[in-house]
C-alpha positions, 0 to 999 in steps of 0.5 A: 229609271230616268228617261229622255224625250226625243227633243232632249236627245236631239238637243243634247247630241246635236241631231234633229228630232227626225234623225233621232226617230230614224235611229230609234227605228234602226233596231239597236236602241230600246226606247220605251213609249210614253203616255202619248206613244212618244219615245222615251230614251234611256241613258244607254240609248243616248250613249249608243246614239252618240257612238253611232254619230262618232262612227259615222264621223270615222267614215264607217258606212251607215248600214255597217253602223246599224248592223254592228250596233244591232248585233251588239244589242243582241249579244249583251245581257239585258242588264249589261251597262255600257260603262265598261264598254268602248266601241271604236272604228278600225279600218272602217270596221266596228270593234267592241272592247270590254277591257278583257277582249275585243270583238267584231259584233257583226261576225262575233269574232274575237280580235287577237290583242297584241302581246305586250312586253314586261314593262316598268310600272311605278314600282319599277321605274327606277330599274331601267330595261336594257337600252339598245346601244345607241345615242337615242335620247328619250325624245328620240324614243318617244318619236319612234314610238309614235311612228310605231303605234299603228304598225307595231304596237308591241314595238311602240310599247318597247320604245315608250319604255326606253324613253321612260328608262332615260327620263322617268318624268317624261309624262307624255310617254307615261300617258301614251304607254298607259293607253297602249297597255289599257288597249292590251287589257293591262288596265292596272299597269295603265292606271299606274302610268296615268297616275305617275303622270298626274302626280308629276304635275302634268297639265295634259288633261288626257292623263286624267281622262284616260285614268277615268276610263280605266277606272270605269273598266274596273267598276270604280265609278266614284274614283272615275268621277274624280278623274274626269273632274280632274280632267275638267279642272285642267281643261274645262273645254274637254267635251268627252270628260263632260259626256262621261261624267254625265253618263256616270252621274246618270248611273249614280242617280244624280240626274241634275248633275248629269244634265248639267254636264250634258248641257256643257257637252252640247254647248262645246260641240256647237262651238 
């Protein structure tokens, strides 16, 4: 298994070697020891370190980050890959999403995902749902959906569907609806919406990036690599696409390609 030294990790993630060693002692990483008793980090460790940094930026307390990631490390099987897992902050809590469920690793409590409506996919976009008797345009429905996302995700789904009923080529609505469907565990429908936007010629790299994350959830790594590469063709400065590509390349045994994208990610985060 390929590994990274403390200095490599520090350079790639923009941390000091002291910070890396401190996190290694926090209990949520599983570094091995090299011939000189130095730390050797796996790519899984690298992903967790980056996650800890992003959670800190989301103002999650350091103690909570350490506890949550430590609990997560105990909960996951030893051979479990992080490729299909997302770790996010919500109201300064840590939540783990595996595509089917969301849970708080500190309490182990499952989070109830919002229910979703029956929504149009690419096969049914020609049959619009019933539209409320109003004069709202597709843009009006889109703006309304944006307002609803945090407080009423179910209502946001419906509003995006209304926008698409009025304008099936509203690519931003496809991308946003796909994201909500993906968060709700409806990954196949999310993939369809991202794909519609990309086939329609959207220049928004988020469509390709989100498609990559959805394909990863399904274990379709080769297709996910293609999606992330598409995102980078649309926006070579898309740092998260570089990072996810590096992670996938590492798991596919292509370490040179992984390091190249990690270097690009690091350079972008220095600018």
